[in-house]
N, C-alpha and C positions, 0 to 999 in steps of 0.2 A: 430325470425328469422330462416331465411330456409339454409342448405347447402348441395350444390351436391360436393359428394368425387367421385374423377376420377382417377380409378386405369389406368396409363399409360401403363406401362409393370412392368416388374418383378424388376426394375430396379429405377422406377420414380412415383409418383402420386400428385395429386394436388387437395384442398379443395376449391372453390368459396362461398362464404357465402354474402346473403343479411341479413341485422340486421337493423331493425326498431326501434327509440327510438321517445317513444310519443312526447317529448319536443324536444329535439334534432333535429331529423331527421333522415333520411336514410344515412345508411354507408356499402359500400362495401368491403369486405374483400379478398385475397387470398392468400393461403399457397401452397407452391411448395418444394418437397424434393424428393432425387436424390441420388443414391448411385454408385459410377464407380466402384468401387472394395468391396472387405470386409472392407478394412481399409480407403478408399475415400469417402468422401459425402458430402451436404450442404445441408440448410433450406432457404429460401426464406418466409417473411412473411409481406403485404403489407396493409393497410387501409385507407381508404378515407371520410371524413365528414364536410358536411358544415354543423357546428356546430350553432341551434339558441340560444344555452343555453349561452354558451360560453361569447357569446358578448356583455352579461349584469352583467358579473364578475367584482366585485369593483376592485380586485386587475389589472388584466385589465386594465377595462377603468381609473382608476387612471393615466395611461401615455398614454392614448389616446387623440385625441378631441374631445371634447363635440357632435359634431356632428355625432363622429364616433360611441358612445357609445350606442350599443343595436344591433349592426350590425352583422348580421350573420358572423363567420369567415371557411375559407378554414381549416380543421384539419386531418393530415396526419400523419403516421408513417411507415418507413421501417428497417425492422430488418432480417440482413444475416449472416450465416454465413458455412464456409465449413475446411473443414480439407482432404487436398489431400496428399499421400504417390507418390512422384514423383521419377524418375531416379535416381540413384548416391546417394540414399540415402539421398534426402533431403525432406522437408516438408514444405508446404505452408501452411499456417493459417490466414484466413479472419473473423472479427469481426465487423460488423455494426452496430450502433444502434441508430438511429436518428429520430425527429420529430419534427411538425409545433410546437410545443411553449413548453415551460421547464414545462406547468402542465400536460401535456399531458397520461404523467409515474402514473400520481396521478390519475386522470380520469378514466383511463383503463388501469391497473396494469398486468391484463394477456393479453396485447399485447407486451410493451416494458419493460415488467419484471425489469423493474429498478425503481421501486416506494421507496423511502427512500432513495437512493443512492445520494452521491453530484455530482456525474457526468455519463455523458452517456459515455460508452467509445466505440472508434472507434482503433480497433487495426489490425494491417496487419506484418507477420513474415515471413523470411523463413528461414531457420535453417538444420544445416546435424552435423549429431555427429560418428563420426568413429576413431577408435583406439585411445580412450582416447580424441580425438580433441572435441574440438566444434565451431562450425561458426553459426554466427548468423547474420541477418540484420532483425530489428523490428523499429518498428512506432505505436504513440500511437497520437489520437486525440480526446482531449476531450471536452465534452459540458456541460458547468458549469452550475449547475442545484441550484446552489445556488444565484440566483439574483432575486429580487425582481419583477423585472418585465417582468411575460413571455413571451415576445416577444421580449427581449432584443438582443442585438449584443451577438458574444462569442470571440467578438477581443481579451481582457483583457485575456484568456484562456492561459497557460502555456503547449505547444504539445513536444512530443518528436519524432521531425523529422529531421533524424532516429536515430537510436541507433546501433551501429556497435562492438560486439564482437566477439574476438577470448580468449578460454579456452583449458589448457592444466589440464586435470585430472591428480593425484598425480601418479607418476613414478617414478623408480630405479634413483638415480644419480650416474652415471657409475654403477663401479661393487659393489659400497657401499651397507651399510643397510639406508640411508637415500635416503627419498624422496622427491619430488621438485614438486612444481606446476606454473603454468603461468595463468594470468588472463589480457588482454588488452582490454578497454573498449572507445568508444568514441560516445557520446551522445550529440544533437545539439538540445538546447532548443530552440524553437520561439514560437513566438505569434503576430499573427495579428497587434496588436495595437504597445504604446512605448517600446520598449528592459528596460525601467525600469517604476516605478511609482513616480510620486511626491507627496512626502507626508506632512502634516501639520506640523510636527515637529521632528524634531532631538531627539535621546535617550537622557535624560536628567536621569545618574546617582544620581542625590541628591533629584529625585521628584518623585511623580506618574507619568506615561505613558498614554495616551492615543493616540497613534499613531493609525492615520488612512489614507487613502488615502484624498487627498487636493480638497475641495469643494467647489463651491461658489454659485449663485455670490454674494451671502454677504454671514454675520458671522452667521446669522441663518443655514446655511448650515455645519456648522465647528464642527460637530458631528460623533464619530463612525457609526449610522443609518441612514448617509444622505440620503442613496440610496431609504429608505423607503418614500422620496418625492420627487414627480414628478417636483419640481422648481427648484432643485438640481444636476447639474453636475460634472462632474469633473472637475478639472481646472490644466493645464498646462502652465510652464512659458517657456519651451521647452530648460530647459538648467540643466544638470544633476549634482546635488550637492552632493560631495562624503559620505557628514555629512548629508544630509538629506533624501534622494531618495533612492529608494529599486531596486536594478538591477533584473531582472525578467527572463532576454533571455540570450544567452552565449552558448558557445561550449566547452567542458569538456573531457578533455583525462584522463584517468584513466588507471596508471600500477602497479598489481602487482603480486607479487613473494613469495613463502617461500618455507624453505627447512623443516623438519622434519624429526623423528624417535621415536619410541619406546621402552620402556627399560622394560624389565619383572620382576619382581621376584615374588618367591614363588607362582608364578601360578594363582595369583590371585589381585597383587600389579601393577600398571604400574606407570612408567615417561615418561611424552611425552614433551620432549623440541621441540621448535619450533623458527625459526626466520627470518622476514618478512619483505622486501621492498619495498615500495610505493608510487610515483610519480604522481601526480596529478596538472594538465596545463589548465587554465583555458583561455579564449580568450571572452570578451566582448566586445558590441558595444558601446563602447562611446572614446572620445577623450582623454582623460587624465586618465591613469595608464588603459589601455586596458586589461593586461594581469599579469597573477600570478602564481604561481608555489608550492606546499607545495612536500616536499619530508620527508619521516621519516623513521625511521630503528622502527621494533618493534621485543621484545622479548617477550614469553611467556613460562611457564614451567607448564606443569598441571600435576596434583598427581589423579589419579583413582584407587579405588576398587572396586572390583564385588566380591558381594556373592549370590549363585545360589541353588535352592534346586527344585527337578522336584517330583509332585506330581502325582499318579493317580498309576493303577496296573502296574508295571513295567514287571512283569513276560509274561505278555501276550502284544505280540509285537504289534497287532492292536489296542489295548484300547485306551482311549481319555487322554491324559495326559497333564500335564502345568508345566511350568519351571516359579517359580519364579525369579529375580533377583531385586538383591538392589546393586546402585553404587552412591557413594557418593563419590565426587570429589572436590578440590580445586585445581583453578587456579588462577597462579599469574601470570601476564602483566604488562609492563612497555614499555616507550618507551625515550630509551636511547638518542637519537639523533633525533632532529625537525628543520628543516627551513624551515622555512614559513615568508616570507614579508609581515606586514600586508597592508590591501586591504579593502575597505568600504565592499564587499560584505560580511566578515563574521563579520559585525557591530563592533558594541562600544568596546567591552575586545575581544580581537583577541583568546586568552587562556581560555577561558569555559570548565572545567571540560565536559563529559559526559558518561553516562553507554551506553554500546550496545542495551539493550533492550528500548531504549526511542527511541520513534517516534518525528517526526517535525509536529508541530503541530501550531495552530493559536497564541498561545500564545506566542509564539517565536518572533512574531512581535514586543513586546514590553518588552523585554527581551533585556539583555545585548547585545547577540550574535547572534540576528538579526534573518532573514529568508534564507535559503538557497534553491535550489532544493530540496534536498533529503539527506537523513543519509549519502548519500556517502561523502558530505562536513564537514562532521564534526570529527573532531579529538576524538576520546572518548578512553575509556579505557587506559589514560594516565600512571596512578600509581597506580594497582588496584589488589584487590584482592576479588575472587569471590568464595563462598562457594553452595554449592548446593547436594542434594539427590535425585536420581531417582528410583522409582518402576517398573517395570513392571511384566506382567504378559502373555506368549507367549501360548499358546495354540494348539497342533498337534493333529489331528486328520485324520481319513482315509476317500477317496473317492475316490471307484475305485478298489482298491488297490493298490492306493497311497498317499503317506503321505501328510497332510497339513498344514501349518503353519500358523497362524497367531496373533498379538497381541491384545489380550483383554482388556487389562487395561496399561495404562501408567499414570504416575505422578509425574512431576518433581518440586520441590521447592528450588528457589534459592535465594541468595541475592549478592550487591559487598557492597564494602567501598574503597572508592576511599583516598588512601593517596593522592595524587595530590591534589586534592581538599582542605583536611587538614589543607596543608603545603606549598603553595601556597602564596607567600609575594603579598601582596596587594588585596589578597583575600575576599569580604564582608563578606554576610553570607557563612558559615561553615557547609553546610550540606553534610558530607561524606558519608551518608548510601544512598544505590539506593530505589527503590521500592523492594520490596516484590514480587516474580513471584509466583503466581501457575499456575500450567499449567495441565490440567486432561482430559485424554480421554480415554472413555470405549466403547465396542465394543462388544457386545453382541448377537450371532444371528444377528434378524432385529434391534435391536435396537444398537441407538447410542446417549454415551452422550460426549459434549465438553462442556469445562468450563476454561476461562483463566480469572484468576484475577491477578491486581496491586494493593498492600498495600502501600502507599505513607506515612513512619513513622511520618515525621513531620510534615506533613498536615493532620494527623491522615482522610484519605479518600480513599475508594477503587474503580476503575474503574475496572467496570465485565461486563462479555460475558458469557452467560449459553446458549446451543441447546440443545434440547432432540428433537431427529427423530426416527421415528419407519419406517422402511421400507419394502412396503408392495413386496409380490412375484412376483406383475406384472409389478417390475418398479415404482411403486410411491412409494410416499411419506407423512409423516404428521408431521409437524414440528413446537415446539412452540420454542418461545427464548425470551432472556430479555437481555438487555443494558443499563447498568447504564454507565454514561460519566460523570465525573467533567474536565470543561477545564480551562484554565489558570493554570495550577500549574507550579508555577515557584520557585524557592529559595528563601525563606526569604518573601515569600507574603503567605498572608494567603488565604484558597479557600471561595470564597463567595459562600454559598449553593443554590444562583441562579442560578450559572453557572451549577449547576448539567440538564444534560437530561437520559431521561429514556425512551427505546422505548421495545413496547413490542410486 
């Protein structure tokens, strides 16, 4: 390869590259960067290649006509982002990352820089923060990389188009010591395909579940991995079945407000009560039961203690010092009032307990509560006690005659017990203990460690992610990471060791 760098002026430059692959062919690359001010900048990168090798790929040719096998394909990528400080305190962000096929990021990882991701995210937002208020318009377009056909369409991906948000940070309620906040969020979930998916079967509470997208044209395609077979296609009957099918698009309006205050005793013990109200309204593109509204009141009381000690030469004002803090806490959470009419969007069992640290995952498809848009759709922490302890070390050092503070050590351990799940009538498997959380962050000079682990006591497995990074003074870094993940962790089900994935 050969590159030409052009410094156009003090605020913009461009790099043009010709790169020849002995087998693939000749690729052209362009990179353009600019700065409009000290805080506004942008970068564009593009590339094009008529690839002679990709046409022989087995994964690709499994979905092409036999006479097309071996034919070269045009492959390209486009990556752009900018951050613009606008008048009146507005900020505009744009991120574009797209490619000709789903395998491009694997073949050329230094260009799209998303190898290993599940999606290519394209996002645009306009935000304004002022005087304790936040306004934003945000949209995301996701390219699904988890499809077997590398040139398949993207019609089944769910997009956020758009998301509108207003938030008021905590402020004094009249002249009292109480604080209040407000958060209003409206999100439209859209897709190019149907607003619902036809599933092969409904959830069966008395038997094993293997729910998946309905496929045909014959019974050979009635398996969860039918998309690996080029002769199988999705089957639609054109009618939404509330007992079987899965809603994938709609509009959600979420309103949250709360009041809280802190009571301190003895200088180290805090009691923090909190009262919240939440209302969420859904609108779906179906004829029967197109709307649903959930309302509830949440009460919470947190009990925190803080023990701290300062280490270092306290006699020298400008010496390096460290402050060690230990903060044990117990939080009690309950929802004394809930109004939520049943709706097929929320699955076979409407009132399923959930912990606030849980995630939405593929395993939810074969659970009684089904699969929703994201965690906002869950009613979590119904009647819960959470016990945790946090260790923090903060460093104080002097730079140029001014003090500089930074947190060099953070480690939080926490676990919850769900009384609602233990006591709820008709509840099948009772597993009230949440996963045990360990969250560790260490930053010492140029070295960083981040490790997060979730141990599931009933399944006796651990999902863990660990990253070690060294930052060079030039701004470059060297990083090694390991991620272990067990899929389909669900109450009452043993974990199949074969469902473990590891990334290095």
